[in-house]
C-alpha positions as CSV (number, residue, x, y, z in Angstrom):
1,X,-14.1,-27.6,-11.9
2,X,-10.5,-29.0,-12.2
3,X,-10.0,-31.7,-9.4
4,X,-6.8,-33.2,-7.9
5,X,-6.3,-36.1,-5.5
6,X,-2.8,-37.1,-3.7
7,X,-2.5,-39.4,-1.1
8,X,0.0,-38.8,2.1
9,X,3.3,-40.6,2.0
10,X,4.4,-39.2,5.3
11,X,3.2,-37.0,8.3
12,X,3.0,-32.9,7.5
13,X,1.6,-30.3,8.0
14,X,-1.1,-30.2,5.3
15,X,-0.3,-26.2,3.8
16,X,3.2,-27.4,3.9
17,X,2.6,-30.5,1.7
18,X,-0.3,-28.9,-0.8
19,X,2.2,-25.8,-1.6
20,X,5.4,-28.6,-2.6
21,X,2.8,-30.6,-4.7
22,X,0.9,-27.0,-6.0
23,X,3.5,-25.4,-6.7
24,X,2.0,-22.3,-5.5
25,X,3.1,-20.3,-2.6
26,X,1.7,-20.6,1.0
27,X,-0.5,-17.9,0.8
28,X,-2.5,-18.9,-1.9
29,X,-2.8,-21.6,-0.9
30,X,-4.0,-21.1,2.9
31,X,-6.4,-19.2,0.6
32,X,-8.0,-22.7,-0.8
33,X,-8.2,-23.8,2.4
34,X,-10.2,-21.1,3.7
35,X,-12.7,-21.4,1.0
36,X,-13.3,-25.0,1.9
37,X,-11.9,-26.4,-1.4
38,X,-9.7,-29.3,0.2
39,X,-10.6,-32.3,2.1
40,X,-9.4,-35.0,3.5
41,X,-10.6,-38.3,3.4
42,X,-13.9,-37.0,2.4
43,X,-13.9,-34.2,4.9
44,X,-13.4,-30.8,4.2
45,X,-10.5,-29.0,6.8
46,X,-10.4,-25.1,7.1
47,X,-7.4,-24.4,9.0
48,X,-4.1,-24.9,6.8
49,X,-1.9,-26.3,9.5
50,X,-3.8,-29.9,10.0
51,X,-1.4,-32.5,10.2
52,X,-1.6,-34.8,8.0
53,X,-1.1,-38.8,8.5
54,X,0.5,-41.4,5.6
55,X,-2.7,-43.3,3.6
56,X,-4.8,-40.2,3.7
57,X,-6.5,-38.7,0.8
58,X,-6.8,-35.1,-0.5
59,X,-8.7,-33.7,-2.8
60,X,-8.4,-30.5,-4.1
61,X,-11.1,-28.9,-6.1
62,X,-9.8,-25.2,-7.7
63,X,-12.0,-22.9,-8.4
64,X,-12.5,-20.6,-12.1
65,X,-11.1,-18.1,-12.3
66,X,-12.8,-15.0,-12.0
67,X,-11.9,-12.3,-14.6
68,X,-13.9,-9.2,-15.2
69,X,-13.3,-6.7,-18.4
70,X,-11.5,-3.4,-17.6
71,X,-13.6,-0.1,-17.3
72,X,-11.8,2.4,-20.2
73,X,-8.6,3.6,-19.0
74,X,-8.8,7.8,-18.9
75,X,-5.0,8.4,-17.1
76,X,-1.9,7.7,-17.4
77,X,0.5,5.9,-15.0
78,X,4.2,6.8,-15.0
79,X,6.0,3.6,-14.8
80,X,9.8,4.3,-13.0
81,X,11.1,0.9,-13.3
82,X,10.2,-2.7,-14.5
83,X,11.1,-6.1,-14.8
84,X,9.8,-9.2,-14.4
85,X,9.5,-9.6,-11.1
86,X,7.7,-6.0,-10.4
87,X,6.5,-2.8,-11.7
88,X,7.4,0.6,-9.6
89,X,5.0,3.6,-10.6
90,X,4.3,6.6,-9.9
91,X,0.6,6.8,-9.2
92,X,-2.2,10.1,-9.9
93,X,-3.9,12.2,-7.7
94,X,-7.5,11.4,-8.0
95,X,-7.2,7.3,-9.0
96,X,-8.5,5.0,-6.7
97,X,-6.5,1.9,-6.7
98,X,-9.1,-0.9,-6.1
99,X,-12.7,-1.6,-8.0
100,X,-15.9,-0.9,-5.3
101,X,-19.4,-0.5,-5.7
102,X,-19.1,3.3,-4.8
103,X,-16.3,3.2,-7.1
104,X,-17.9,4.4,-10.8
105,X,-14.8,5.3,-12.7
106,X,-11.4,3.2,-13.7
107,X,-9.0,2.5,-11.1
108,X,-5.5,1.5,-10.8
109,X,-6.7,-2.4,-11.4
110,X,-8.7,-1.8,-14.6
111,X,-5.1,0.5,-16.1
112,X,-2.7,-3.0,-14.5
113,X,-5.5,-5.1,-16.2
114,X,-5.1,-3.6,-19.8
115,X,-1.5,-4.1,-19.7
116,X,-2.2,-7.9,-19.1
117,X,-0.5,-8.2,-15.6
118,X,-3.0,-10.2,-13.5
119,X,-0.8,-13.1,-11.1
120,X,-2.0,-16.3,-11.5
121,X,-4.4,-17.6,-9.1
122,X,-5.7,-21.2,-7.9
123,X,-8.3,-20.0,-5.0
124,X,-10.6,-17.7,-8.0
125,X,-9.9,-13.8,-6.7
126,X,-8.6,-11.7,-9.3
127,X,-5.4,-10.4,-8.4
128,X,-3.4,-7.7,-9.6
129,X,0.0,-7.5,-7.4
130,X,-0.7,-4.5,-5.7
131,X,1.1,-5.1,-2.2
132,X,0.1,-1.8,-0.9
133,X,-1.7,1.2,-1.3
134,X,-2.5,4.8,-1.9
135,X,-5.3,6.5,-0.8
136,X,-7.3,8.2,-4.0
137,X,-6.6,11.6,-3.0
138,X,-2.6,10.9,-2.8
139,X,0.1,10.5,-5.5
140,X,3.3,8.8,-5.6
141,X,5.2,5.5,-5.6
142,X,3.8,2.0,-5.5
143,X,5.3,-1.1,-5.9
144,X,3.8,-3.6,-7.6
145,X,3.9,-7.5,-7.5
146,X,4.0,-9.3,-11.3
147,X,4.8,-12.4,-10.1
148,X,3.3,-14.6,-7.2
149,X,6.7,-15.5,-5.7
150,X,7.0,-11.6,-6.1
151,X,3.9,-10.7,-4.3
152,X,4.4,-13.1,-1.5
153,X,7.8,-12.0,-0.7
154,X,6.8,-7.6,-0.8
155,X,3.8,-8.7,0.8
156,X,6.3,-9.9,4.1
157,X,8.1,-7.3,3.6
158,X,5.9,-4.5,4.3
159,X,4.9,-6.4,7.5
160,X,8.4,-6.5,8.7
161,X,9.4,-3.3,7.9
162,X,12.2,-4.1,5.7
163,X,9.8,-2.1,2.7
164,X,9.3,1.9,3.7
165,X,7.7,4.7,2.7
166,X,9.0,8.5,3.0
167,X,5.7,11.2,2.3
168,X,6.4,14.9,1.7
169,X,3.1,16.8,2.4
170,X,2.4,20.5,3.1
171,X,0.9,20.9,6.5
172,X,-0.5,24.0,8.1
173,X,-0.1,25.7,10.5
174,X,3.7,24.8,11.1
175,X,4.6,22.0,14.0
176,X,6.9,23.3,16.7
177,X,9.0,20.8,17.0
178,X,12.3,19.5,14.5
179,X,10.5,15.8,15.0
180,X,6.8,15.0,16.2
181,X,6.4,11.1,16.5
182,X,2.7,10.3,17.1
183,X,2.2,7.1,18.4
184,X,-1.9,6.3,18.3
185,X,-3.9,3.8,17.2
186,X,-6.3,3.9,14.3
187,X,-10.1,3.1,13.2
188,X,-12.9,4.0,11.3
189,X,-15.0,6.9,13.4
190,X,-18.0,6.3,15.1
191,X,-19.1,9.9,14.0
192,X,-18.8,10.0,10.3
193,X,-18.2,7.0,8.4
194,X,-15.8,9.0,5.4
195,X,-13.0,9.1,8.5
196,X,-10.7,7.2,10.4
197,X,-10.0,9.0,13.7
198,X,-7.8,7.4,17.1
199,X,-9.7,5.2,18.9
200,X,-8.7,3.1,22.2
201,X,-9.8,-0.1,20.2
202,X,-8.1,0.5,16.6
203,X,-5.0,-0.8,15.2
204,X,-1.6,0.5,16.7
205,X,0.0,3.1,14.0
206,X,3.0,5.1,14.3
207,X,3.9,8.3,12.2
208,X,7.2,10.7,12.7
209,X,7.2,13.9,10.9
210,X,10.1,15.9,10.4
211,X,9.8,19.9,9.3
212,X,11.5,20.4,6.0
213,X,10.9,23.4,5.1
214,X,8.7,27.3,6.3
215,X,6.6,28.2,3.2
216,X,7.5,32.7,1.9
217,X,4.7,33.5,4.8
218,X,5.6,31.1,6.9
219,X,1.5,29.9,6.9
220,X,2.1,26.4,6.2
221,X,5.3,24.2,6.0
222,X,6.9,21.3,4.1
223,X,7.0,17.9,6.5
224,X,8.6,14.7,5.5
225,X,6.4,12.0,6.8
226,X,8.1,8.5,7.8
227,X,4.9,5.6,8.0
228,X,6.1,2.7,10.9
229,X,2.4,1.2,10.2
230,X,0.5,2.0,6.9
231,X,-3.2,2.3,8.0
232,X,-6.1,3.9,6.5
233,X,-5.8,8.4,6.0
234,X,-2.7,7.5,9.1
235,X,-1.0,10.8,7.8
236,X,-4.2,12.8,7.9
237,X,-5.3,11.6,11.0
238,X,-2.4,11.9,13.2
239,X,-1.9,15.2,11.7
240,X,-5.0,16.0,13.0
241,X,-4.0,15.3,16.7
242,X,-1.5,17.8,16.3
243,X,-4.5,20.3,15.3
244,X,-2.6,20.3,12.2
245,X,-4.1,19.9,8.4
246,X,-2.7,19.0,5.0
247,X,-3.5,21.7,2.4
248,X,-6.1,20.6,0.0
249,X,-7.3,18.4,3.2
250,X,-11.1,19.5,3.2
251,X,-12.3,15.7,4.4
252,X,-9.9,16.6,7.5
253,X,-9.2,19.7,7.0
254,X,-10.6,22.9,9.1
255,X,-13.0,24.7,6.4
256,X,-10.8,27.9,4.8
257,X,-12.3,29.5,2.2
258,X,-8.9,30.6,1.3
259,X,-7.6,27.6,0.6
260,X,-8.8,26.7,-3.1
261,X,-6.1,23.5,-3.6
262,X,-8.6,20.9,-5.0
263,X,-6.6,17.6,-4.6
264,X,-4.6,17.1,-1.7
265,X,-0.7,18.3,-0.9
266,X,0.0,14.7,0.3
267,X,3.0,12.8,-1.7
268,X,4.2,9.4,-1.8
269,X,8.2,10.6,-2.4
270,X,10.6,7.5,-1.6
271,X,9.7,4.3,-1.6
272,X,11.9,1.1,-0.7
273,X,12.4,-2.6,-0.4
274,X,14.4,-5.6,-0.7
275,X,14.6,-6.7,-4.6
276,X,12.9,-10.1,-4.6
277,X,15.2,-11.3,-6.7
278,X,18.3,-9.7,-6.7
279,X,18.3,-9.4,-3.1
280,X,19.1,-5.8,-2.7
281,X,17.5,-2.9,-1.6
282,X,16.6,-0.8,-3.7
283,X,15.0,3.3,-3.8
284,X,12.9,5.4,-5.7
285,X,11.5,8.7,-5.9
286,X,8.0,9.5,-7.5
287,X,8.5,13.6,-9.0
288,X,5.7,15.1,-7.5
289,X,2.3,16.2,-9.4
290,X,1.2,19.5,-11.1
291,X,-0.8,20.3,-8.2
292,X,2.0,19.9,-5.4
293,X,4.6,21.7,-7.8
294,X,2.7,24.7,-9.0
295,X,1.6,25.0,-5.3
296,X,4.7,24.7,-3.6
297,X,6.9,26.7,-6.4
298,X,4.4,30.0,-5.7
299,X,4.6,29.1,-1.8
300,X,8.0,28.3,-0.8
301,X,12.0,28.5,-2.5
302,X,12.7,26.6,-4.6
303,X,16.2,26.1,-4.1
304,X,16.5,25.5,-0.8
305,X,12.9,22.8,-1.5
306,X,15.2,21.3,-3.9
307,X,18.5,20.7,-1.4
308,X,16.2,19.4,1.0
309,X,14.3,16.9,-0.6
310,X,17.4,14.8,-1.6
311,X,16.6,11.4,-1.1
312,X,19.9,10.6,1.9
313,X,18.6,14.0,3.2
314,X,15.1,12.8,4.1
315,X,16.1,9.2,4.6
316,X,19.1,10.9,7.3
317,X,16.7,13.8,8.5
318,X,14.6,10.9,11.0
319,X,15.9,9.3,14.4
320,X,15.3,6.1,12.8
321,X,16.0,5.6,9.2
322,X,16.4,2.9,7.0
């Protein structure tokens, strides 16, 4: 393990001092402190905000970086945009974002490893720039940070809502109102550990649904969904609250022999954020995958569909747009 020793010259916070000295983002410094890798005058300090006094000695022990070999990747990922700071992709349906003990197949992280995208790290853990997630069955736009600075900036935007996403979903049966807002807290279901549910002790969640286009037989509809928070399964849980479900969703939907759709018809269509370097708001749309497109071509009027999914139409169709 690599070690460095610093002597304090003036009073300041521990995290601020190390951020300047080491030249990494504050979030990386905080991770290092929380791993008990920092001592002040020989004593381990676990709080980033500790006030330092002149003459104190700081020792930092840098853990060895962990890096596992990627699994064999057998899927393609469409790249919507790439520069030195970030990568915007169209994640395929059926691809899991992060590795986990229960995940046996290659993930999006394996794909990023194959491309050599790996953030620098001082706290030992593997970091591959994932800013936000999509469920395995959900396709669509995601942004990946390629530098620590971009990761920090984009993560902050996710928190302060300057980053946002609009989803397209095929839902059944149709909603009654043009705009429906669901503001209900979400937590893990106490009855089914695979599901999330509305729970009073859960995390705050808000989704706005807009009726966008009825199917030819009026049995289902295209919904545009705006997320104000990013909870696991949020759109699916909030639709369940309305006694609706997404076509192909066999976890939250009612069992219907007519629904032979294998993939959940939910797609992260429009993503926007402020570019960390250029400081301008960027908008990206991700084309629909084949399963969802084939369903729409069969069941919807395509001329009306194409007109209704224009990015400007989607952004300005909500009570709160960005």
